[in-house]
mmCIF file of the N, C-alpha and C atoms, coordinates in Angstrom:
data_MODEL
# 
_entry.id   MODEL 
# 
loop_
_atom_site.group_PDB 
_atom_site.id 
_atom_site.type_symbol 
_atom_site.label_atom_id 
_atom_site.label_alt_id 
_atom_site.label_comp_id 
_atom_site.label_asym_id 
_atom_site.label_entity_id 
_atom_site.label_seq_id 
_atom_site.pdbx_PDB_ins_code 
_atom_site.Cartn_x 
_atom_site.Cartn_y 
_atom_site.Cartn_z 
_atom_site.occupancy 
_atom_site.B_iso_or_equiv 
_atom_site.pdbx_formal_charge 
_atom_site.auth_seq_id 
_atom_site.auth_comp_id 
_atom_site.auth_asym_id 
_atom_site.auth_atom_id 
_atom_site.pdbx_PDB_model_num 
ATOM 1   N N  . MET A 1 1  ? 0.769  -1.154 0.122   1.00 0.00 ? 1  MET A N  1 
ATOM 2   C CA . MET A 1 1  ? 0.187  0.450  -0.315  1.00 0.00 ? 1  MET A CA 1 
ATOM 3   C C  . MET A 1 1  ? 1.130  1.513  -0.318  1.00 0.00 ? 1  MET A C  1 
ATOM 4   N N  . ILE A 1 2  ? 1.820  1.162  0.637   1.00 0.00 ? 2  ILE A N  1 
ATOM 5   C CA . ILE A 1 2  ? 2.770  2.491  0.715   1.00 0.00 ? 2  ILE A CA 1 
ATOM 6   C C  . ILE A 1 2  ? 3.469  3.018  -0.510  1.00 0.00 ? 2  ILE A C  1 
ATOM 7   N N  . SER A 1 3  ? 4.417  1.578  -0.878  1.00 0.00 ? 3  SER A N  1 
ATOM 8   C CA . SER A 1 3  ? 5.074  1.639  -1.321  1.00 0.00 ? 3  SER A CA 1 
ATOM 9   C C  . SER A 1 3  ? 4.397  1.938  -3.245  1.00 0.00 ? 3  SER A C  1 
ATOM 10  N N  . GLY A 1 4  ? 3.401  0.970  -2.377  1.00 0.00 ? 4  GLY A N  1 
ATOM 11  C CA . GLY A 1 4  ? 2.441  1.745  -3.614  1.00 0.00 ? 4  GLY A CA 1 
ATOM 12  C C  . GLY A 1 4  ? 2.346  3.094  -4.595  1.00 0.00 ? 4  GLY A C  1 
ATOM 13  N N  . LEU A 1 5  ? 1.791  3.664  -3.065  1.00 0.00 ? 5  LEU A N  1 
ATOM 14  C CA . LEU A 1 5  ? 1.407  5.232  -3.521  1.00 0.00 ? 5  LEU A CA 1 
ATOM 15  C C  . LEU A 1 5  ? 3.288  5.829  -4.034  1.00 0.00 ? 5  LEU A C  1 
ATOM 16  N N  . LEU A 1 6  ? 4.010  5.174  -2.618  1.00 0.00 ? 6  LEU A N  1 
ATOM 17  C CA . LEU A 1 6  ? 5.101  6.350  -3.271  1.00 0.00 ? 6  LEU A CA 1 
ATOM 18  C C  . LEU A 1 6  ? 5.847  6.050  -4.286  1.00 0.00 ? 6  LEU A C  1 
ATOM 19  N N  . CYS A 1 7  ? 5.439  5.301  -4.893  1.00 0.00 ? 7  CYS A N  1 
ATOM 20  C CA . CYS A 1 7  ? 5.730  4.903  -6.796  1.00 0.00 ? 7  CYS A CA 1 
ATOM 21  C C  . CYS A 1 7  ? 5.103  5.514  -7.973  1.00 0.00 ? 7  CYS A C  1 
ATOM 22  N N  . GLY A 1 8  ? 3.953  5.713  -7.109  1.00 0.00 ? 8  GLY A N  1 
ATOM 23  C CA . GLY A 1 8  ? 2.314  7.157  -8.230  1.00 0.00 ? 8  GLY A CA 1 
ATOM 24  C C  . GLY A 1 8  ? 3.582  8.384  -7.783  1.00 0.00 ? 8  GLY A C  1 
ATOM 25  N N  . LEU A 1 9  ? 3.845  8.602  -6.572  1.00 0.00 ? 9  LEU A N  1 
ATOM 26  C CA . LEU A 1 9  ? 4.816  10.282 -6.401  1.00 0.00 ? 9  LEU A CA 1 
ATOM 27  C C  . LEU A 1 9  ? 5.529  10.530 -6.538  1.00 0.00 ? 9  LEU A C  1 
ATOM 28  N N  . ILE A 1 10 ? 6.388  9.250  -7.000  1.00 0.00 ? 10 ILE A N  1 
ATOM 29  C CA . ILE A 1 10 ? 7.385  9.414  -7.880  1.00 0.00 ? 10 ILE A CA 1 
ATOM 30  C C  . ILE A 1 10 ? 7.860  9.106  -9.124  1.00 0.00 ? 10 ILE A C  1 
ATOM 31  N N  . GLN A 1 11 ? 6.546  8.643  -9.788  1.00 0.00 ? 11 GLN A N  1 
ATOM 32  C CA . GLN A 1 11 ? 6.264  9.480  -10.915 1.00 0.00 ? 11 GLN A CA 1 
ATOM 33  C C  . GLN A 1 11 ? 5.618  10.537 -11.178 1.00 0.00 ? 11 GLN A C  1 
ATOM 34  N N  . VAL A 1 12 ? 4.770  11.392 -11.280 1.00 0.00 ? 12 VAL A N  1 
ATOM 35  C CA . VAL A 1 12 ? 4.038  12.393 -11.178 1.00 0.00 ? 12 VAL A CA 1 
ATOM 36  C C  . VAL A 1 12 ? 5.798  12.973 -10.999 1.00 0.00 ? 12 VAL A C  1 
ATOM 37  N N  . TYR A 1 13 ? 6.123  13.482 -9.876  1.00 0.00 ? 13 TYR A N  1 
ATOM 38  C CA . TYR A 1 13 ? 7.005  14.136 -9.666  1.00 0.00 ? 13 TYR A CA 1 
ATOM 39  C C  . TYR A 1 13 ? 8.138  14.092 -10.408 1.00 0.00 ? 13 TYR A C  1 
ATOM 40  N N  . MET A 1 14 ? 8.604  13.269 -11.552 1.00 0.00 ? 14 MET A N  1 
ATOM 41  C CA . MET A 1 14 ? 9.369  13.014 -13.051 1.00 0.00 ? 14 MET A CA 1 
ATOM 42  C C  . MET A 1 14 ? 8.824  13.485 -14.009 1.00 0.00 ? 14 MET A C  1 
ATOM 43  N N  . LEU A 1 15 ? 6.835  13.175 -13.994 1.00 0.00 ? 15 LEU A N  1 
ATOM 44  C CA . LEU A 1 15 ? 6.403  13.630 -14.689 1.00 0.00 ? 15 LEU A CA 1 
ATOM 45  C C  . LEU A 1 15 ? 6.816  15.139 -14.373 1.00 0.00 ? 15 LEU A C  1 
ATOM 46  N N  . VAL A 1 16 ? 6.497  15.845 -13.596 1.00 0.00 ? 16 VAL A N  1 
ATOM 47  C CA . VAL A 1 16 ? 6.739  17.279 -13.227 1.00 0.00 ? 16 VAL A CA 1 
ATOM 48  C C  . VAL A 1 16 ? 7.844  17.689 -14.169 1.00 0.00 ? 16 VAL A C  1 
ATOM 49  N N  . LEU A 1 17 ? 8.822  16.861 -13.565 1.00 0.00 ? 17 LEU A N  1 
ATOM 50  C CA . LEU A 1 17 ? 10.421 17.363 -13.779 1.00 0.00 ? 17 LEU A CA 1 
ATOM 51  C C  . LEU A 1 17 ? 10.747 17.612 -15.236 1.00 0.00 ? 17 LEU A C  1 
ATOM 52  N N  . ILE A 1 18 ? 9.817  16.426 -16.058 1.00 0.00 ? 18 ILE A N  1 
ATOM 53  C CA . ILE A 1 18 ? 9.930  16.473 -17.344 1.00 0.00 ? 18 ILE A CA 1 
ATOM 54  C C  . ILE A 1 18 ? 8.910  18.074 -18.123 1.00 0.00 ? 18 ILE A C  1 
ATOM 55  N N  . ALA A 1 19 ? 7.963  18.426 -17.109 1.00 0.00 ? 19 ALA A N  1 
ATOM 56  C CA . ALA A 1 19 ? 7.440  18.930 -17.534 1.00 0.00 ? 19 ALA A CA 1 
ATOM 57  C C  . ALA A 1 19 ? 8.073  20.525 -17.811 1.00 0.00 ? 19 ALA A C  1 
ATOM 58  N N  . ARG A 1 20 ? 8.590  20.415 -16.731 1.00 0.00 ? 20 ARG A N  1 
ATOM 59  C CA . ARG A 1 20 ? 9.620  21.691 -16.465 1.00 0.00 ? 20 ARG A CA 1 
ATOM 60  C C  . ARG A 1 20 ? 10.835 21.724 -17.379 1.00 0.00 ? 20 ARG A C  1 
ATOM 61  N N  . ALA A 1 21 ? 11.336 20.581 -17.650 1.00 0.00 ? 21 ALA A N  1 
ATOM 62  C CA . ALA A 1 21 ? 12.665 20.613 -19.204 1.00 0.00 ? 21 ALA A CA 1 
ATOM 63  C C  . ALA A 1 21 ? 12.539 21.048 -19.735 1.00 0.00 ? 21 ALA A C  1 
ATOM 64  N N  . VAL A 1 22 ? 10.643 20.505 -20.463 1.00 0.00 ? 22 VAL A N  1 
ATOM 65  C CA . VAL A 1 22 ? 9.966  20.750 -21.620 1.00 0.00 ? 22 VAL A CA 1 
ATOM 66  C C  . VAL A 1 22 ? 10.105 22.210 -21.568 1.00 0.00 ? 22 VAL A C  1 
ATOM 67  N N  . THR A 1 23 ? 9.184  22.850 -20.450 1.00 0.00 ? 23 THR A N  1 
ATOM 68  C CA . THR A 1 23 ? 8.891  24.339 -20.360 1.00 0.00 ? 23 THR A CA 1 
ATOM 69  C C  . THR A 1 23 ? 10.306 24.964 -20.328 1.00 0.00 ? 23 THR A C  1 
ATOM 70  N N  . SER A 1 24 ? 11.344 24.648 -20.217 1.00 0.00 ? 24 SER A N  1 
ATOM 71  C CA . SER A 1 24 ? 12.330 26.127 -20.677 1.00 0.00 ? 24 SER A CA 1 
ATOM 72  C C  . SER A 1 24 ? 13.216 25.541 -21.783 1.00 0.00 ? 24 SER A C  1 
ATOM 73  N N  . TRP A 1 25 ? 13.161 24.998 -22.860 1.00 0.00 ? 25 TRP A N  1 
ATOM 74  C CA . TRP A 1 25 ? 13.278 24.956 -23.698 1.00 0.00 ? 25 TRP A CA 1 
ATOM 75  C C  . TRP A 1 25 ? 12.778 26.104 -24.920 1.00 0.00 ? 25 TRP A C  1 
ATOM 76  N N  . PHE A 1 26 ? 11.264 26.889 -24.391 1.00 0.00 ? 26 PHE A N  1 
ATOM 77  C CA . PHE A 1 26 ? 10.812 28.047 -25.250 1.00 0.00 ? 26 PHE A CA 1 
ATOM 78  C C  . PHE A 1 26 ? 10.690 29.200 -24.569 1.00 0.00 ? 26 PHE A C  1 
ATOM 79  N N  . PRO A 1 27 ? 10.168 30.635 -24.997 1.00 0.00 ? 27 PRO A N  1 
ATOM 80  C CA . PRO A 1 27 ? 10.223 32.017 -24.073 1.00 0.00 ? 27 PRO A CA 1 
ATOM 81  C C  . PRO A 1 27 ? 9.128  31.650 -23.259 1.00 0.00 ? 27 PRO A C  1 
ATOM 82  N N  . VAL A 1 28 ? 8.065  32.275 -22.117 1.00 0.00 ? 28 VAL A N  1 
ATOM 83  C CA . VAL A 1 28 ? 7.443  33.107 -21.703 1.00 0.00 ? 28 VAL A CA 1 
ATOM 84  C C  . VAL A 1 28 ? 7.754  34.037 -21.564 1.00 0.00 ? 28 VAL A C  1 
ATOM 85  N N  . ARG A 1 29 ? 5.431  33.919 -22.259 1.00 0.00 ? 29 ARG A N  1 
ATOM 86  C CA . ARG A 1 29 ? 5.794  35.693 -21.969 1.00 0.00 ? 29 ARG A CA 1 
ATOM 87  C C  . ARG A 1 29 ? 4.864  36.256 -20.239 1.00 0.00 ? 29 ARG A C  1 
ATOM 88  N N  . PRO A 1 30 ? 5.365  37.128 -19.397 1.00 0.00 ? 30 PRO A N  1 
ATOM 89  C CA . PRO A 1 30 ? 4.866  37.340 -18.255 1.00 0.00 ? 30 PRO A CA 1 
ATOM 90  C C  . PRO A 1 30 ? 3.573  37.614 -18.239 1.00 0.00 ? 30 PRO A C  1 
ATOM 91  N N  . GLY A 1 31 ? 2.898  36.973 -17.367 1.00 0.00 ? 31 GLY A N  1 
ATOM 92  C CA . GLY A 1 31 ? 1.864  37.265 -17.724 1.00 0.00 ? 31 GLY A CA 1 
ATOM 93  C C  . GLY A 1 31 ? 0.686  36.668 -18.283 1.00 0.00 ? 31 GLY A C  1 
ATOM 94  N N  . SER A 1 32 ? 1.115  35.466 -19.227 1.00 0.00 ? 32 SER A N  1 
ATOM 95  C CA . SER A 1 32 ? 0.666  34.622 -19.772 1.00 0.00 ? 32 SER A CA 1 
ATOM 96  C C  . SER A 1 32 ? 0.461  33.373 -19.150 1.00 0.00 ? 32 SER A C  1 
ATOM 97  N N  . PRO A 1 33 ? -1.305 32.708 -19.908 1.00 0.00 ? 33 PRO A N  1 
ATOM 98  C CA . PRO A 1 33 ? -1.083 31.687 -19.077 1.00 0.00 ? 33 PRO A CA 1 
ATOM 99  C C  . PRO A 1 33 ? -0.167 30.006 -19.213 1.00 0.00 ? 33 PRO A C  1 
ATOM 100 N N  . PHE A 1 34 ? 0.718  29.823 -19.208 1.00 0.00 ? 34 PHE A N  1 
ATOM 101 C CA . PHE A 1 34 ? 1.528  29.483 -19.919 1.00 0.00 ? 34 PHE A CA 1 
ATOM 102 C C  . PHE A 1 34 ? 3.283  29.708 -18.573 1.00 0.00 ? 34 PHE A C  1 
ATOM 103 N N  . ALA A 1 35 ? 3.081  30.919 -17.977 1.00 0.00 ? 35 ALA A N  1 
ATOM 104 C CA . ALA A 1 35 ? 3.858  32.204 -16.827 1.00 0.00 ? 35 ALA A CA 1 
ATOM 105 C C  . ALA A 1 35 ? 4.180  31.203 -16.028 1.00 0.00 ? 35 ALA A C  1 
ATOM 106 N N  . SER A 1 36 ? 2.239  31.259 -15.698 1.00 0.00 ? 36 SER A N  1 
ATOM 107 C CA . SER A 1 36 ? 1.660  30.768 -14.563 1.00 0.00 ? 36 SER A CA 1 
ATOM 108 C C  . SER A 1 36 ? 1.817  29.394 -13.844 1.00 0.00 ? 36 SER A C  1 
ATOM 109 N N  . VAL A 1 37 ? 1.758  28.292 -15.653 1.00 0.00 ? 37 VAL A N  1 
ATOM 110 C CA . VAL A 1 37 ? 2.021  26.938 -16.055 1.00 0.00 ? 37 VAL A CA 1 
ATOM 111 C C  . VAL A 1 37 ? 3.684  26.882 -15.189 1.00 0.00 ? 37 VAL A C  1 
ATOM 112 N N  . THR A 1 38 ? 4.723  28.164 -16.320 1.00 0.00 ? 38 THR A N  1 
ATOM 113 C CA . THR A 1 38 ? 5.825  27.561 -16.054 1.00 0.00 ? 38 THR A CA 1 
ATOM 114 C C  . THR A 1 38 ? 6.181  27.998 -14.094 1.00 0.00 ? 38 THR A C  1 
ATOM 115 N N  . ARG A 1 39 ? 5.791  28.137 -13.521 1.00 0.00 ? 39 ARG A N  1 
ATOM 116 C CA . ARG A 1 39 ? 5.617  29.203 -12.544 1.00 0.00 ? 39 ARG A CA 1 
ATOM 117 C C  . ARG A 1 39 ? 5.482  28.098 -11.269 1.00 0.00 ? 39 ARG A C  1 
ATOM 118 N N  . VAL A 1 40 ? 4.660  27.218 -11.743 1.00 0.00 ? 40 VAL A N  1 
ATOM 119 C CA . VAL A 1 40 ? 4.183  26.085 -10.488 1.00 0.00 ? 40 VAL A CA 1 
ATOM 120 C C  . VAL A 1 40 ? 5.171  25.479 -10.383 1.00 0.00 ? 40 VAL A C  1 
ATOM 121 N N  . LEU A 1 41 ? 5.699  24.923 -11.456 1.00 0.00 ? 41 LEU A N  1 
ATOM 122 C CA . LEU A 1 41 ? 6.346  23.881 -12.363 1.00 0.00 ? 41 LEU A CA 1 
ATOM 123 C C  . LEU A 1 41 ? 7.512  23.773 -11.505 1.00 0.00 ? 41 LEU A C  1 
ATOM 124 N N  . ILE A 1 42 ? 8.880  24.972 -11.533 1.00 0.00 ? 42 ILE A N  1 
ATOM 125 C CA . ILE A 1 42 ? 9.425  26.023 -11.285 1.00 0.00 ? 42 ILE A CA 1 
ATOM 126 C C  . ILE A 1 42 ? 9.606  26.114 -9.635  1.00 0.00 ? 42 ILE A C  1 
ATOM 127 N N  . ASP A 1 43 ? 8.021  25.947 -8.724  1.00 0.00 ? 43 ASP A N  1 
ATOM 128 C CA . ASP A 1 43 ? 7.388  26.348 -8.061  1.00 0.00 ? 43 ASP A CA 1 
ATOM 129 C C  . ASP A 1 43 ? 7.971  24.009 -7.200  1.00 0.00 ? 43 ASP A C  1 
ATOM 130 N N  . LEU A 1 44 ? 7.477  23.810 -8.042  1.00 0.00 ? 44 LEU A N  1 
ATOM 131 C CA . LEU A 1 44 ? 6.975  22.251 -7.625  1.00 0.00 ? 44 LEU A CA 1 
ATOM 132 C C  . LEU A 1 44 ? 8.846  21.487 -7.619  1.00 0.00 ? 44 LEU A C  1 
ATOM 133 N N  . THR A 1 45 ? 9.987  22.236 -8.667  1.00 0.00 ? 45 THR A N  1 
ATOM 134 C CA . THR A 1 45 ? 10.947 21.408 -8.839  1.00 0.00 ? 45 THR A CA 1 
ATOM 135 C C  . THR A 1 45 ? 12.076 22.632 -8.465  1.00 0.00 ? 45 THR A C  1 
ATOM 136 N N  . GLU A 1 46 ? 11.878 23.032 -8.232  1.00 0.00 ? 46 GLU A N  1 
ATOM 137 C CA . GLU A 1 46 ? 13.099 24.047 -8.032  1.00 0.00 ? 46 GLU A CA 1 
ATOM 138 C C  . GLU A 1 46 ? 14.312 24.287 -6.194  1.00 0.00 ? 46 GLU A C  1 
ATOM 139 N N  . PRO A 1 47 ? 12.745 23.672 -6.054  1.00 0.00 ? 47 PRO A N  1 
ATOM 140 C CA . PRO A 1 47 ? 13.458 22.961 -3.745  1.00 0.00 ? 47 PRO A CA 1 
ATOM 141 C C  . PRO A 1 47 ? 14.105 22.419 -3.891  1.00 0.00 ? 47 PRO A C  1 
ATOM 142 N N  . VAL A 1 48 ? 14.384 20.644 -4.600  1.00 0.00 ? 48 VAL A N  1 
ATOM 143 C CA . VAL A 1 48 ? 15.171 19.776 -5.188  1.00 0.00 ? 48 VAL A CA 1 
ATOM 144 C C  . VAL A 1 48 ? 15.798 19.823 -5.446  1.00 0.00 ? 48 VAL A C  1 
ATOM 145 N N  . LEU A 1 49 ? 15.608 20.811 -6.437  1.00 0.00 ? 49 LEU A N  1 
ATOM 146 C CA . LEU A 1 49 ? 17.330 20.528 -7.563  1.00 0.00 ? 49 LEU A CA 1 
ATOM 147 C C  . LEU A 1 49 ? 18.569 21.933 -7.400  1.00 0.00 ? 49 LEU A C  1 
ATOM 148 N N  . ALA A 1 50 ? 17.746 22.625 -6.714  1.00 0.00 ? 50 ALA A N  1 
ATOM 149 C CA . ALA A 1 50 ? 18.317 24.256 -5.896  1.00 0.00 ? 50 ALA A CA 1 
ATOM 150 C C  . ALA A 1 50 ? 19.871 23.092 -4.633  1.00 0.00 ? 50 ALA A C  1 
ATOM 151 N N  . PRO A 1 51 ? 19.657 22.295 -4.247  1.00 0.00 ? 51 PRO A N  1 
ATOM 152 C CA . PRO A 1 51 ? 20.714 22.189 -2.989  1.00 0.00 ? 51 PRO A CA 1 
ATOM 153 C C  . PRO A 1 51 ? 20.968 21.435 -4.276  1.00 0.00 ? 51 PRO A C  1 
ATOM 154 N N  . ILE A 1 52 ? 21.064 20.511 -5.459  1.00 0.00 ? 52 ILE A N  1 
ATOM 155 C CA . ILE A 1 52 ? 21.811 20.154 -6.245  1.00 0.00 ? 52 ILE A CA 1 
ATOM 156 C C  . ILE A 1 52 ? 22.818 20.982 -6.601  1.00 0.00 ? 52 ILE A C  1 
ATOM 157 N N  . ARG A 1 53 ? 22.746 21.458 -6.990  1.00 0.00 ? 53 ARG A N  1 
ATOM 158 C CA . ARG A 1 53 ? 22.872 22.137 -8.594  1.00 0.00 ? 53 ARG A CA 1 
ATOM 159 C C  . ARG A 1 53 ? 24.493 23.222 -7.265  1.00 0.00 ? 53 ARG A C  1 
ATOM 160 N N  . ARG A 1 54 ? 24.313 23.497 -6.823  1.00 0.00 ? 54 ARG A N  1 
ATOM 161 C CA . ARG A 1 54 ? 25.612 24.073 -5.311  1.00 0.00 ? 54 ARG A CA 1 
ATOM 162 C C  . ARG A 1 54 ? 26.344 23.156 -5.017  1.00 0.00 ? 54 ARG A C  1 
ATOM 163 N N  . VAL A 1 55 ? 25.890 21.091 -5.549  1.00 0.00 ? 55 VAL A N  1 
ATOM 164 C CA . VAL A 1 55 ? 26.750 20.532 -5.487  1.00 0.00 ? 55 VAL A CA 1 
ATOM 165 C C  . VAL A 1 55 ? 27.120 20.064 -6.734  1.00 0.00 ? 55 VAL A C  1 
ATOM 166 N N  . ILE A 1 56 ? 26.404 19.612 -7.606  1.00 0.00 ? 56 ILE A N  1 
ATOM 167 C CA . ILE A 1 56 ? 26.989 19.736 -9.442  1.00 0.00 ? 56 ILE A CA 1 
ATOM 168 C C  . ILE A 1 56 ? 26.760 21.385 -9.748  1.00 0.00 ? 56 ILE A C  1 
ATOM 169 N N  . PRO A 1 57 ? 27.441 22.551 -10.171 1.00 0.00 ? 57 PRO A N  1 
ATOM 170 C CA . PRO A 1 57 ? 26.978 23.323 -11.460 1.00 0.00 ? 57 PRO A CA 1 
ATOM 171 C C  . PRO A 1 57 ? 27.410 22.831 -12.833 1.00 0.00 ? 57 PRO A C  1 
ATOM 172 N N  . PRO A 1 58 ? 26.243 24.114 -13.456 1.00 0.00 ? 58 PRO A N  1 
ATOM 173 C CA . PRO A 1 58 ? 25.753 23.856 -14.688 1.00 0.00 ? 58 PRO A CA 1 
ATOM 174 C C  . PRO A 1 58 ? 27.239 23.179 -15.434 1.00 0.00 ? 58 PRO A C  1 
ATOM 175 N N  . ALA A 1 59 ? 27.227 22.908 -15.933 1.00 0.00 ? 59 ALA A N  1 
ATOM 176 C CA . ALA A 1 59 ? 28.147 22.163 -17.337 1.00 0.00 ? 59 ALA A CA 1 
ATOM 177 C C  . ALA A 1 59 ? 27.790 23.593 -18.637 1.00 0.00 ? 59 ALA A C  1 
ATOM 178 N N  . GLY A 1 60 ? 28.561 24.282 -17.960 1.00 0.00 ? 60 GLY A N  1 
ATOM 179 C CA . GLY A 1 60 ? 27.723 25.465 -19.915 1.00 0.00 ? 60 GLY A CA 1 
ATOM 180 C C  . GLY A 1 60 ? 26.616 25.712 -19.587 1.00 0.00 ? 60 GLY A C  1 
ATOM 181 N N  . MET A 1 61 ? 25.533 24.937 -20.696 1.00 0.00 ? 61 MET A N  1 
ATOM 182 C CA . MET A 1 61 ? 24.189 25.507 -20.865 1.00 0.00 ? 61 MET A CA 1 
ATOM 183 C C  . MET A 1 61 ? 23.221 24.057 -20.147 1.00 0.00 ? 61 MET A C  1 
ATOM 184 N N  . PHE A 1 62 ? 23.823 23.250 -20.255 1.00 0.00 ? 62 PHE A N  1 
ATOM 185 C CA . PHE A 1 62 ? 23.259 22.584 -19.438 1.00 0.00 ? 62 PHE A CA 1 
ATOM 186 C C  . PHE A 1 62 ? 23.275 22.022 -17.643 1.00 0.00 ? 62 PHE A C  1 
ATOM 187 N N  . ASP A 1 63 ? 21.961 21.869 -17.205 1.00 0.00 ? 63 ASP A N  1 
ATOM 188 C CA . ASP A 1 63 ? 22.099 21.783 -15.424 1.00 0.00 ? 63 ASP A CA 1 
ATOM 189 C C  . ASP A 1 63 ? 22.024 20.965 -15.750 1.00 0.00 ? 63 ASP A C  1 
ATOM 190 N N  . LEU A 1 64 ? 23.760 19.817 -15.168 1.00 0.00 ? 64 LEU A N  1 
ATOM 191 C CA . LEU A 1 64 ? 22.889 18.821 -14.720 1.00 0.00 ? 64 LEU A CA 1 
ATOM 192 C C  . LEU A 1 64 ? 21.977 17.738 -13.628 1.00 0.00 ? 64 LEU A C  1 
ATOM 193 N N  . SER A 1 65 ? 21.808 18.907 -12.650 1.00 0.00 ? 65 SER A N  1 
ATOM 194 C CA . SER A 1 65 ? 21.110 18.915 -11.963 1.00 0.00 ? 65 SER A CA 1 
ATOM 195 C C  . SER A 1 65 ? 19.790 17.845 -11.515 1.00 0.00 ? 65 SER A C  1 
ATOM 196 N N  . PHE A 1 66 ? 19.751 18.652 -13.112 1.00 0.00 ? 66 PHE A N  1 
ATOM 197 C CA . PHE A 1 66 ? 17.750 17.473 -13.535 1.00 0.00 ? 66 PHE A CA 1 
ATOM 198 C C  . PHE A 1 66 ? 18.463 16.229 -13.752 1.00 0.00 ? 66 PHE A C  1 
ATOM 199 N N  . MET A 1 67 ? 19.551 15.987 -15.267 1.00 0.00 ? 67 MET A N  1 
ATOM 200 C CA . MET A 1 67 ? 20.147 14.469 -14.767 1.00 0.00 ? 67 MET A CA 1 
ATOM 201 C C  . MET A 1 67 ? 20.305 13.975 -13.429 1.00 0.00 ? 67 MET A C  1 
ATOM 202 N N  . VAL A 1 68 ? 20.674 14.361 -12.908 1.00 0.00 ? 68 VAL A N  1 
ATOM 203 C CA . VAL A 1 68 ? 21.601 13.855 -11.080 1.00 0.00 ? 68 VAL A CA 1 
ATOM 204 C C  . VAL A 1 68 ? 20.113 13.212 -10.264 1.00 0.00 ? 68 VAL A C  1 
ATOM 205 N N  . LEU A 1 69 ? 18.977 14.478 -10.391 1.00 0.00 ? 69 LEU A N  1 
ATOM 206 C CA . LEU A 1 69 ? 17.897 14.249 -9.812  1.00 0.00 ? 69 LEU A CA 1 
ATOM 207 C C  . LEU A 1 69 ? 17.226 12.709 -10.656 1.00 0.00 ? 69 LEU A C  1 
ATOM 208 N N  . PHE A 1 70 ? 16.734 13.535 -11.415 1.00 0.00 ? 70 PHE A N  1 
ATOM 209 C CA . PHE A 1 70 ? 16.219 12.536 -12.394 1.00 0.00 ? 70 PHE A CA 1 
ATOM 210 C C  . PHE A 1 70 ? 16.577 10.798 -12.394 1.00 0.00 ? 70 PHE A C  1 
ATOM 211 N N  . PHE A 1 71 ? 17.161 10.575 -12.475 1.00 0.00 ? 71 PHE A N  1 
ATOM 212 C CA . PHE A 1 71 ? 18.325 9.173  -12.760 1.00 0.00 ? 71 PHE A CA 1 
ATOM 213 C C  . PHE A 1 71 ? 18.366 8.978  -10.647 1.00 0.00 ? 71 PHE A C  1 
ATOM 214 N N  . GLY A 1 72 ? 17.832 9.801  -10.390 1.00 0.00 ? 72 GLY A N  1 
ATOM 215 C CA . GLY A 1 72 ? 18.325 8.882  -8.824  1.00 0.00 ? 72 GLY A CA 1 
ATOM 216 C C  . GLY A 1 72 ? 17.306 8.955  -8.532  1.00 0.00 ? 72 GLY A C  1 
ATOM 217 N N  . LEU A 1 73 ? 15.622 9.110  -8.798  1.00 0.00 ? 73 LEU A N  1 
ATOM 218 C CA . LEU A 1 73 ? 14.670 9.044  -9.155  1.00 0.00 ? 73 LEU A CA 1 
ATOM 219 C C  . LEU A 1 73 ? 14.004 7.650  -9.964  1.00 0.00 ? 73 LEU A C  1 
ATOM 220 N N  . VAL A 1 74 ? 14.764 7.697  -11.225 1.00 0.00 ? 74 VAL A N  1 
ATOM 221 C CA . VAL A 1 74 ? 15.174 6.212  -11.110 1.00 0.00 ? 74 VAL A CA 1 
ATOM 222 C C  . VAL A 1 74 ? 15.360 4.689  -10.396 1.00 0.00 ? 74 VAL A C  1 
ATOM 223 N N  . LEU A 1 75 ? 16.164 5.471  -9.539  1.00 0.00 ? 75 LEU A N  1 
ATOM 224 C CA . LEU A 1 75 ? 17.016 4.457  -8.875  1.00 0.00 ? 75 LEU A CA 1 
ATOM 225 C C  . LEU A 1 75 ? 15.643 3.697  -7.486  1.00 0.00 ? 75 LEU A C  1 
ATOM 226 N N  . VAL A 1 76 ? 15.659 5.631  -7.528  1.00 0.00 ? 76 VAL A N  1 
ATOM 227 C CA . VAL A 1 76 ? 15.058 4.997  -6.246  1.00 0.00 ? 76 VAL A CA 1 
ATOM 228 C C  . VAL A 1 76 ? 13.393 4.125  -6.374  1.00 0.00 ? 76 VAL A C  1 
ATOM 229 N N  . ARG A 1 77 ? 12.732 5.242  -6.870  1.00 0.00 ? 77 ARG A N  1 
ATOM 230 C CA . ARG A 1 77 ? 11.793 3.595  -7.669  1.00 0.00 ? 77 ARG A CA 1 
ATOM 231 C C  . ARG A 1 77 ? 11.983 2.520  -8.193  1.00 0.00 ? 77 ARG A C  1 
ATOM 232 N N  . GLY A 1 78 ? 12.582 2.493  -8.666  1.00 0.00 ? 78 GLY A N  1 
ATOM 233 C CA . GLY A 1 78 ? 13.224 0.766  -9.430  1.00 0.00 ? 78 GLY A CA 1 
ATOM 234 C C  . GLY A 1 78 ? 13.301 -0.421 -7.698  1.00 0.00 ? 78 GLY A C  1 
ATOM 235 N N  . ALA A 1 79 ? 14.087 0.602  -6.937  1.00 0.00 ? 79 ALA A N  1 
ATOM 236 C CA . ALA A 1 79 ? 14.291 -0.224 -5.314  1.00 0.00 ? 79 ALA A CA 1 
ATOM 237 C C  . ALA A 1 79 ? 12.404 -0.235 -4.868  1.00 0.00 ? 79 ALA A C  1 
ATOM 238 N N  . ILE A 1 80 ? 12.257 0.318  -5.139  1.00 0.00 ? 80 ILE A N  1 
ATOM 239 C CA . ILE A 1 80 ? 10.820 0.374  -4.195  1.00 0.00 ? 80 ILE A CA 1 
ATOM 240 C C  . ILE A 1 80 ? 9.292  0.168  -5.287  1.00 0.00 ? 80 ILE A C  1 
ATOM 241 N N  . CYS A 1 81 ? 9.410  -0.445 -5.847  1.00 0.00 ? 81 CYS A N  1 
ATOM 242 C CA . CYS A 1 81 ? 8.709  -0.660 -7.108  1.00 0.00 ? 81 CYS A CA 1 
ATOM 243 C C  . CYS A 1 81 ? 8.537  -1.883 -8.078  1.00 0.00 ? 81 CYS A C  1 
ATOM 244 N N  . GLY A 1 82 ? 10.141 -2.557 -7.890  1.00 0.00 ? 82 GLY A N  1 
ATOM 245 C CA . GLY A 1 82 ? 10.504 -2.886 -8.536  1.00 0.00 ? 82 GLY A CA 1 
ATOM 246 C C  . GLY A 1 82 ? 10.259 -3.269 -9.625  1.00 0.00 ? 82 GLY A C  1 
ATOM 247 N N  . ARG A 1 83 ? 10.400 -2.034 -10.729 1.00 0.00 ? 83 ARG A N  1 
ATOM 248 C CA . ARG A 1 83 ? 10.825 -1.710 -11.538 1.00 0.00 ? 83 ARG A CA 1 
ATOM 249 C C  . ARG A 1 83 ? 11.888 -1.550 -12.343 1.00 0.00 ? 83 ARG A C  1 
# 
């Protein structure tokens, strides 16, 4: 029961991370509906990404903190969910 809930939460958070990565590729005009969606995605992911970014700084244009977090979640999900 608990592991199923954790698996679901991890999966949803991974989708939020992917959505943030995709939205970062497009310019956002302040005040547009897309800007509020982008803000929510940033608010949900930045508290986890910022500490990782302090340890692993961006490599040029590439933010490696996203990949570290994403693959870490894949490993945790595999350990908990058995997938």
